[in-house]
KOLROSE-463933 format. One record per residue: residue number from 1; x, y, z of N, C-alpha, C, O in turn. Coordinates in nm, 3 decimals. Layout:
<gumars>
GUMAR    nr       n.u       n.v       n.w      ca.u      ca.v      ca.w       c.u       c.v       c.w       o.u       o.v       o.w
GUMAR   NUM         X         Y         Z         X         Y         Z         X         Y         Z         X         Y         Z
...
</gumars>
This chain:
<gumars>
GUMAR    nr       n.u       n.v       n.w      ca.u      ca.v      ca.w       c.u       c.v       c.w       o.u       o.v       o.w
GUMAR     1    13.510     9.027     7.317    13.470     8.990     7.450    13.340     8.912     7.441    13.253     8.944     7.360
GUMAR     2    13.328     8.811     7.525    13.204     8.735     7.542    13.168     8.740     7.689    13.256     8.747     7.775
GUMAR     3    13.039     8.735     7.717    12.993     8.732     7.855    12.871     8.641     7.863    12.790     8.636     7.771
GUMAR     4    12.859     8.570     7.975    12.747     8.477     7.990    12.717     8.453     8.137    12.805     8.459     8.222
GUMAR     5    12.590     8.425     8.164    12.550     8.372     8.294    12.587     8.224     8.289    12.538     8.151     8.202
GUMAR     6    12.672     8.178     8.380    12.715     8.038     8.377    12.656     7.958     8.492    12.679     7.837     8.501
GUMAR     7    12.581     8.022     8.581    12.517     7.950     8.689    12.418     8.038     8.763    12.441     8.157     8.783
GUMAR     8    12.308     7.977     8.804    12.206     8.046     8.883    12.143     7.943     8.975    12.081     7.847     8.929
GUMAR     9    12.160     7.964     9.104    12.097     7.878     9.204    12.012     7.967     9.293    11.999     8.087     9.268
GUMAR    10    11.955     7.911     9.396    11.878     7.991     9.490    11.961     8.089     9.570    11.907     8.178     9.635
GUMAR    11    12.094     8.073     9.565    12.182     8.157     9.647    12.289     8.233     9.569    12.340     8.333     9.618
GUMAR    12    12.322     8.188     9.448    12.434     8.247     9.375    12.401     8.270     9.228    12.331     8.192     9.165
GUMAR    13    12.454     8.380     9.177    12.455     8.408     9.034    12.601     8.406     8.992    12.684     8.475     9.051
GUMAR    14    12.633     8.326     8.890    12.771     8.318     8.840    12.776     8.374     8.699    12.699     8.334     8.612
GUMAR    15    12.868     8.469     8.678    12.883     8.535     8.548    13.028     8.519     8.503    13.121     8.526     8.584
GUMAR    16    13.046     8.497     8.372    13.182     8.484     8.316    13.198     8.582     8.201    13.111     8.595     8.114
GUMAR    17    13.312     8.650     8.202    13.355     8.735     8.091    13.479     8.669     8.030    13.569     8.627     8.103
GUMAR    18    13.485     8.662     7.899    13.602     8.606     7.829    13.654     8.714     7.735    13.581     8.763     7.649
GUMAR    19    13.779     8.750     7.752    13.841     8.855     7.671    13.946     8.788     7.582    14.044     8.732     7.632
GUMAR    20    13.925     8.794     7.452    14.021     8.740     7.355    14.121     8.849     7.319    14.090     8.968     7.328
GUMAR    21    14.241     8.809     7.279    14.343     8.908     7.244    14.384     8.991     7.363    14.406     9.111     7.352
GUMAR    22    14.393     8.926     7.479    14.415     8.997     7.605    14.561     9.019     7.640    14.593     9.051     7.754
GUMAR    23    14.650     9.002     7.544    14.793     9.015     7.573    14.835     9.150     7.627    14.932     9.159     7.702
GUMAR    24    14.763     9.255     7.590    14.801     9.389     7.635    14.705     9.447     7.738    14.715     9.566     7.771
GUMAR    25    14.612     9.365     7.791    14.518     9.414     7.891    14.593     9.446     8.020    14.674     9.367     8.067
GUMAR    26    14.564     9.562     8.076    14.621     9.602     8.205    14.528     9.554     8.315    14.412     9.596     8.321
GUMAR    27    14.578     9.468     8.400    14.498     9.409     8.508    14.537     9.479     8.638    14.654     9.480     8.675
GUMAR    28    14.438     9.537     8.708    14.470     9.601     8.836    14.534     9.501     8.932    14.496     9.384     8.932
GUMAR    29    14.630     9.543     9.013    14.695     9.452     9.106    14.599     9.404     9.215    14.503     9.472     9.249
GUMAR    30    14.626     9.285     9.267    14.545     9.227     9.374    14.538     9.324     9.492    14.639     9.377     9.536
GUMAR    31    14.417     9.346     9.542    14.397     9.434     9.657    14.318     9.365     9.768    14.307     9.420     9.878
GUMAR    32    14.264     9.247     9.742    14.183     9.176     9.840    14.038     9.219     9.833    14.006     9.326     9.782
GUMAR    33    13.951     9.134     9.886    13.808     9.161     9.881    13.774     9.285     9.962    13.820     9.302    10.075
GUMAR    34    13.692     9.370     9.903    13.647     9.490     9.972    13.579     9.585     9.876    13.601     9.580     9.755
GUMAR    35    13.496     9.669     9.931    13.422     9.768     9.851    13.515     9.882     9.814    13.598     9.924     9.895
GUMAR    36    13.501     9.933     9.691    13.581    10.048     9.645    13.506    10.118     9.533    13.438    10.054     9.452
GUMAR    37    13.518    10.249     9.528    13.459    10.329     9.421    13.561    10.351     9.310    13.681    10.330     9.330
GUMAR    38    13.513    10.392     9.193    13.600    10.429     9.083    13.665    10.312     9.010    13.762    10.331     8.938
GUMAR    39    13.612    10.192     9.028    13.674    10.075     8.966    13.671    10.082     8.814    13.759    10.027     8.747
GUMAR    40    13.572    10.149     8.759    13.556    10.161     8.614    13.668    10.242     8.548    13.677    10.248     8.426
GUMAR    41    13.754    10.303     8.627    13.865    10.380     8.571    13.978    10.290     8.522    14.072    10.337     8.457
GUMAR    42    13.970    10.160     8.553    14.066    10.060     8.507    13.986     9.942     8.451    13.864     9.949     8.442
GUMAR    43    14.054     9.835     8.414    13.983     9.716     8.369    13.885     9.674     8.477    13.922     9.653     8.592
GUMAR    44    13.759     9.661     8.437    13.651     9.637     8.532    13.537     9.566     8.458    13.512     9.594     8.341
GUMAR    45    13.470     9.477     8.527    13.357     9.403     8.469    13.231     9.446     8.542    13.231     9.460     8.665
GUMAR    46    13.123     9.467     8.467    13.004     9.529     8.525    12.878     9.451     8.491    12.867     9.388     8.386
GUMAR    47    12.785     9.457     8.584    12.654     9.395     8.566    12.550     9.495     8.611    12.562     9.556     8.718
GUMAR    48    12.447     9.513     8.529    12.336     9.602     8.560    12.209     9.518     8.559    12.185     9.444     8.463
GUMAR    49    12.127     9.527     8.664    12.003     9.450     8.671    11.888     9.540     8.712    11.904     9.635     8.790
GUMAR    50    11.769     9.509     8.657    11.649     9.583     8.695    11.527     9.497     8.672    11.529     9.405     8.589
GUMAR    51    11.421     9.526     8.744    11.293     9.462     8.720    11.242     9.511     8.585    11.262     9.628     8.552
GUMAR    52    11.177     9.426     8.506    11.139     9.464     8.370    11.055     9.591     8.357    11.071     9.665     8.260
GUMAR    53    10.968     9.618     8.451    10.878     9.733     8.435    10.917     9.853     8.521    10.838     9.947     8.535
GUMAR    54    11.036     9.853     8.579    11.076     9.960     8.670    11.191    10.042     8.613    11.271     9.992     8.534
GUMAR    55    11.199    10.167     8.655    11.310    10.255     8.615    11.433    10.231     8.704    11.546    10.251     8.660
GUMAR    56    11.410    10.191     8.829    11.520    10.169     8.923    11.606    10.050     8.878    11.556     9.956     8.817
GUMAR    57    11.736    10.057     8.909    11.826     9.948     8.872    11.944     9.941     8.968    11.969    10.034     9.045
GUMAR    58    12.015     9.830     8.961    12.133     9.804     9.043    12.253     9.787     8.951    12.246     9.721     8.848
GUMAR    59    12.365     9.848     8.991    12.491     9.837     8.917    12.594     9.768     9.006    12.609     9.803     9.123
GUMAR    60    12.664     9.670     8.951    12.775     9.606     9.019    12.901     9.625     8.938    12.902     9.600     8.817
GUMAR    61    13.008     9.669     9.002    13.140     9.684     8.941    13.231     9.581     9.007    13.238     9.574     9.130
GUMAR    62    13.300     9.503     8.927    13.383     9.394     8.978    13.522     9.404     8.915    13.536     9.406     8.793
GUMAR    63    13.622     9.411     8.998    13.759     9.430     8.950    13.841     9.301     8.964    13.820     9.226     9.059
GUMAR    64    13.933     9.276     8.872    14.027     9.166     8.890    14.110     9.180     9.018    14.169     9.082     9.064
GUMAR    65    14.115     9.299     9.077    14.186     9.320     9.204    14.112     9.258     9.322    14.167     9.251     9.432
GUMAR    66    13.989     9.212     9.300    13.893     9.160     9.397    13.816     9.270     9.468    13.734     9.241     9.555
GUMAR    67    13.839     9.394     9.433    13.755     9.503     9.485    13.624     9.502     9.408    13.618     9.454     9.295
GUMAR    68    13.519     9.554     9.470    13.388     9.555     9.408    13.308     9.674     9.459    13.344     9.737     9.559
GUMAR    69    13.202     9.704     9.388    13.109     9.809     9.431    12.970     9.769     9.384    12.954     9.701     9.283
GUMAR    70    12.869     9.813     9.458    12.729     9.790     9.421    12.651     9.916     9.454    12.662     9.971     9.563
GUMAR    71    12.572     9.958     9.358    12.494    10.082     9.372    12.350    10.059     9.327    12.324     9.980     9.237
GUMAR    72    12.259    10.129     9.391    12.120    10.135     9.347    12.095    10.273     9.288    12.142    10.373     9.341
GUMAR    73    12.021    10.277     9.179    11.979    10.402     9.116    11.828    10.404     9.109    11.766    10.303     9.074
GUMAR    74    11.767    10.516     9.144    11.621    10.530     9.139    11.572    10.541     8.995    11.459    10.501     8.965
GUMAR    75    11.656    10.595     8.908    11.622    10.616     8.767    11.754    10.632     8.692    11.861    10.618     8.752
GUMAR    76    11.750    10.660     8.564    11.869    10.673     8.482    11.969    10.770     8.545    11.946    10.891     8.547
GUMAR    77    12.080    10.716     8.597    12.188    10.793     8.659    12.141    10.888     8.770    12.206    10.989     8.796
GUMAR    78    12.030    10.856     8.834    11.974    10.945     8.937    11.949    10.866     9.066    11.917    10.747     9.063
GUMAR    79    11.964    10.935     9.178    11.933    10.876     9.308    12.025    10.762     9.347    11.978    10.660     9.396
GUMAR    80    12.154    10.778     9.326    12.251    10.673     9.354    12.272    10.654     9.504    12.281    10.751     9.580
GUMAR    81    12.279    10.527     9.546    12.309    10.493     9.685    12.386    10.361     9.686    12.364    10.276     9.600
GUMAR    82    12.474    10.343     9.784    12.544    10.215     9.798    12.443    10.105     9.824    12.352    10.122     9.906
GUMAR    83    12.458     9.994     9.756    12.373     9.877     9.781    12.448     9.784     9.875    12.565     9.752     9.853
GUMAR    84    12.382     9.741     9.979    12.442     9.649    10.075    12.437     9.507    10.018    12.338     9.468     9.956
GUMAR    85    12.542     9.433    10.038    12.549     9.293     9.995    12.570     9.207    10.119    12.641     9.248    10.211
GUMAR    86    12.511     9.087    10.123    12.525     9.002    10.242    12.667     8.948    10.261    12.704     8.908    10.371
GUMAR    87    12.745     8.947    10.153    12.886     8.907    10.161    12.957     8.958    10.036    12.893     9.002     9.941
GUMAR    88    13.088     8.951    10.038    13.166     8.994     9.922    13.140     8.900     9.804    13.127     8.780     9.823
GUMAR    89    13.134     8.954     9.682    13.136     8.866     9.565    13.268     8.789     9.560    13.371     8.838     9.607
GUMAR    90    13.264     8.670     9.502    13.386     8.591     9.480    13.427     8.611     9.335    13.353     8.575     9.243
GUMAR    91    13.543     8.668     9.313    13.592     8.699     9.178    13.724     8.628     9.153    13.811     8.623     9.240
GUMAR    92    13.737     8.573     9.033    13.858     8.502     8.994    13.898     8.547     8.855    13.814     8.552     8.765
GUMAR    93    14.024     8.579     8.837    14.076     8.613     8.704    14.180     8.508     8.666    14.265     8.471     8.747
GUMAR    94    14.172     8.462     8.541    14.270     8.369     8.487    14.319     8.425     8.355    14.240     8.461     8.268
GUMAR    95    14.450     8.431     8.342    14.509     8.488     8.221    14.593     8.380     8.153    14.677     8.316     8.216
GUMAR    96    14.568     8.363     8.024    14.644     8.267     7.944    14.698     8.338     7.822    14.682     8.459     7.807
GUMAR    97    14.762     8.264     7.733    14.816     8.326     7.611    14.705     8.391     7.528    14.623     8.323     7.467
GUMAR    98    14.705     8.523     7.526    14.609     8.597     7.445    14.465     8.591     7.490    14.376     8.627     7.413
GUMAR    99    14.438     8.546     7.613    14.302     8.530     7.660    14.295     8.555     7.811    14.389     8.524     7.884
GUMAR   100    14.183     8.610     7.855    14.159     8.631     7.998    14.016     8.589     8.029    13.924     8.623     7.956
GUMAR   101    13.998     8.515     8.139    13.866     8.482     8.191    13.848     8.552     8.323    13.939     8.555     8.406
GUMAR   102    13.731     8.610     8.342    13.696     8.671     8.471    13.564     8.611     8.513    13.463     8.627     8.443
GUMAR   103    13.562     8.543     8.628    13.441     8.482     8.682    13.402     8.555     8.809    13.487     8.590     8.891
GUMAR   104    13.272     8.576     8.825    13.220     8.638     8.946    13.103     8.556     8.997    13.012     8.522     8.921
GUMAR   105    13.106     8.525     9.126    12.993     8.462     9.194    12.934     8.568     9.286    13.001     8.618     9.376
GUMAR   106    12.808     8.601     9.260    12.741     8.710     9.332    12.632     8.652     9.421    12.553     8.569     9.376
GUMAR   107    12.626     8.695     9.548    12.521     8.646     9.636    12.385     8.697     9.588    12.360     8.817     9.587
GUMAR   108    12.299     8.604     9.549    12.169     8.640     9.494    12.085     8.718     9.594    12.002     8.800     9.555
GUMAR   109    12.105     8.693     9.724    12.031     8.764     9.828    12.063     8.913     9.833    11.989     8.989     9.897
GUMAR   110    12.170     8.956     9.769    12.205     9.098     9.766    12.152     9.170     9.643    12.177     9.289     9.626
GUMAR   111    12.081     9.098     9.558    12.031     9.155     9.433    11.879     9.161     9.433    11.815     9.089     9.510
GUMAR   112    11.820     9.245     9.348    11.674     9.250     9.341    11.618     9.113     9.302    11.687     9.033     9.238
GUMAR   113    11.493     9.085     9.340    11.434     8.956     9.302    11.419     8.944     9.150    11.392     9.042     9.080
GUMAR   114    11.435     8.823     9.101    11.412     8.794     8.959    11.263     8.801     8.929    11.181     8.783     9.020
GUMAR   115    11.225     8.827     8.802    11.302     8.833     8.679    11.370     8.968     8.661    11.335     9.067     8.725
GUMAR   116    11.469     8.970     8.571    11.547     9.090     8.543    11.555     9.118     8.394    11.541     9.030     8.310
GUMAR   117    11.578     9.245     8.366    11.643     9.290     8.243    11.786     9.314     8.288    11.807     9.368     8.397
GUMAR   118    11.884     9.276     8.209    12.020     9.297     8.255    12.113     9.339     8.143    12.092     9.309     8.025
GUMAR   119    12.216     9.409     8.186    12.325     9.447     8.098    12.454     9.390     8.153    12.483     9.404     8.272
GUMAR   120    12.530     9.327     8.067    12.660     9.274     8.105    12.763     9.352     8.024    12.754     9.358     7.901
GUMAR   121    12.860     9.411     8.092    12.951     9.502     8.023    13.091     9.495     8.084    13.114     9.428     8.185
GUMAR   122    13.183     9.565     8.020    13.321     9.568     8.070    13.392     9.692     8.018    13.367     9.740     7.908
GUMAR   123    13.482     9.741     8.102    13.579     9.842     8.061    13.712     9.768     8.054    13.758     9.711     8.153
GUMAR   124    13.774     9.770     7.937    13.902     9.701     7.919    14.009     9.806     7.893    14.001     9.881     7.795
GUMAR   125    14.108     9.810     7.981    14.220     9.904     7.964    14.340     9.825     7.912    14.378     9.722     7.968
GUMAR   126    14.399     9.876     7.804    14.513     9.810     7.742    14.629     9.906     7.728    14.612    10.028     7.729
GUMAR   127    14.746     9.849     7.714    14.866     9.929     7.686    14.891     9.923     7.535    14.914     9.816     7.479
GUMAR   128    14.886    10.040     7.471    14.911    10.049     7.327    15.060    10.032     7.299    15.143    10.039     7.390
GUMAR   129    15.093    10.010     7.173    15.234     9.992     7.133    15.321    10.111     7.171    15.440    10.095     7.198
GUMAR   130    15.261    10.231     7.174    15.339    10.351     7.209    15.344    10.375     7.360    15.398    10.477     7.405
GUMAR   131    15.288    10.280     7.439    15.290    10.292     7.585    15.169    10.361     7.643    15.151    10.360     7.765
GUMAR   132    15.084    10.420     7.560    14.964    10.488     7.609    14.863    10.387     7.662    14.856    10.273     7.616
GUMAR   133    14.785    10.431     7.759    14.676    10.350     7.811    14.550    10.383     7.732    14.513    10.499     7.716
GUMAR   134    14.485    10.279     7.682    14.367    10.296     7.597    14.253    10.214     7.656    14.272    10.097     7.689
GUMAR   135    14.134    10.274     7.668    14.018    10.203     7.720    13.920    10.173     7.607    13.902    10.253     7.516
GUMAR   136    13.859    10.056     7.616    13.748    10.022     7.528    13.630     9.980     7.616    13.649     9.930     7.727
GUMAR   137    13.511    10.002     7.564    13.388     9.981     7.641    13.304     9.876     7.569    13.268     9.893     7.453
GUMAR   138    13.273     9.768     7.639    13.205     9.653     7.581    13.071     9.632     7.651    13.062     9.642     7.774
GUMAR   139    12.968     9.603     7.574    12.835     9.576     7.630    12.759     9.485     7.534    12.793     9.474     7.417
GUMAR   140    12.655     9.420     7.587    12.569     9.339     7.501    12.506     9.424     7.392    12.493     9.380     7.278
GUMAR   141    12.468     9.545     7.427    12.413     9.644     7.334    12.465     9.780     7.378    12.489     9.803     7.496
GUMAR   142    12.482     9.870     7.282    12.519    10.008     7.311    12.411    10.100     7.257    12.350    10.070     7.154
GUMAR   143    12.386    10.213     7.324    12.298    10.314     7.265    12.373    10.384     7.151    12.495    10.373     7.143
GUMAR   144    12.302    10.456     7.065    12.374    10.535     6.964    12.465    10.637     7.032    12.433    10.689     7.139
GUMAR   145    12.578    10.666     6.970    12.670    10.767     7.024    12.767    10.708     7.123    12.811    10.593     7.109
GUMAR   146    12.800    10.787     7.223    12.900    10.752     7.324    12.854    10.633     7.409    12.735    10.619     7.439
GUMAR   147    12.949    10.546     7.447    12.917    10.432     7.533    12.858    10.481     7.665    12.909    10.575     7.727
GUMAR   148    12.750    10.416     7.708    12.682    10.452     7.833    12.613    10.327     7.886    12.502    10.295     7.846
GUMAR   149    12.681    10.256     7.977    12.627    10.131     8.030    12.497    10.150     8.107    12.423    10.054     8.126
GUMAR   150    12.468    10.272     8.152    12.345    10.300     8.226    12.224    10.316     8.135    12.110    10.313     8.182
GUMAR   151    12.246    10.332     8.007    12.137    10.353     7.911    12.041    10.234     7.911    12.084    10.120     7.920
GUMAR   152    11.910    10.261     7.901    11.815    10.150     7.890    11.847    10.054     7.775    11.814     9.936     7.782
GUMAR   153    11.911    10.104     7.670    11.947    10.018     7.557    12.044     9.907     7.598    12.047     9.802     7.534
GUMAR   154    12.121     9.928     7.703    12.219     9.829     7.747    12.157     9.713     7.825    12.220     9.609     7.843
GUMAR   155    12.034     9.731     7.872    11.966     9.624     7.946    11.905     9.528     7.843    11.782     9.517     7.832
GUMAR   156    11.990     9.460     7.768    11.949     9.388     7.649    11.911     9.242     7.674    11.850     9.179     7.587
GUMAR   157    11.945     9.187     7.788    11.918     9.046     7.815    11.807     9.033     7.919    11.776     9.127     7.992
GUMAR   158    11.749     8.914     7.923    11.646     8.883     8.022    11.692     8.762     8.102    11.756     8.672     8.048
GUMAR   159    11.658     8.761     8.230    11.688     8.646     8.314    11.567     8.619     8.402    11.525     8.704     8.480
GUMAR   160    11.511     8.499     8.388    11.395     8.457     8.466    11.443     8.377     8.587    11.556     8.328     8.589
GUMAR   161    11.357     8.363     8.688    11.395     8.279     8.801    11.410     8.133     8.756    11.346     8.091     8.660
GUMAR   162    11.493     8.056     8.825    11.505     7.914     8.790    11.371     7.843     8.812    11.295     7.878     8.903
GUMAR   163    11.344     7.744     8.730    11.222     7.665     8.744    11.255     7.544     8.831    11.355     7.475     8.809
GUMAR   164    11.170     7.520     8.930    11.193     7.406     9.020    11.178     7.275     8.942    11.092     7.263     8.856
GUMAR   165    11.264     7.180     8.973    11.260     7.050     8.903    11.149     6.963     8.956    11.131     6.851     8.909
</gumars>
């Protein structure tokens, strides 16, 4: 899996996830734009952002079904609350031979002000040869041991505000 910020304007943040070898990825069925919990239980793409010197952070879960969720945490897995967004994220999934692209355009006004430390991650659910459903957990960085996207170790990238031309 590869992930990248592909656009940042005064109003939008665009993120792309590319999954290679995606022939057996289970993609949740289209459900239309709307907030939903528990998206991480299936194939789901996630973004975590926080101010560099703060413990508080924001988590976004984005599903190929077009469902999404946004949460604020006061500290590591503590003080969770729904984060309000000014509009639904725009999500697009494209599937080709052995490859899947997932693009998300997020309203920047619904996110904390830049600069950020950020984690870009994904839960990929696949169908194994024996028919079993198998999940893998992808992140820019993982902490030692079990995968935990909320870990400070996962906030491995930095994003500064755009510089005016």
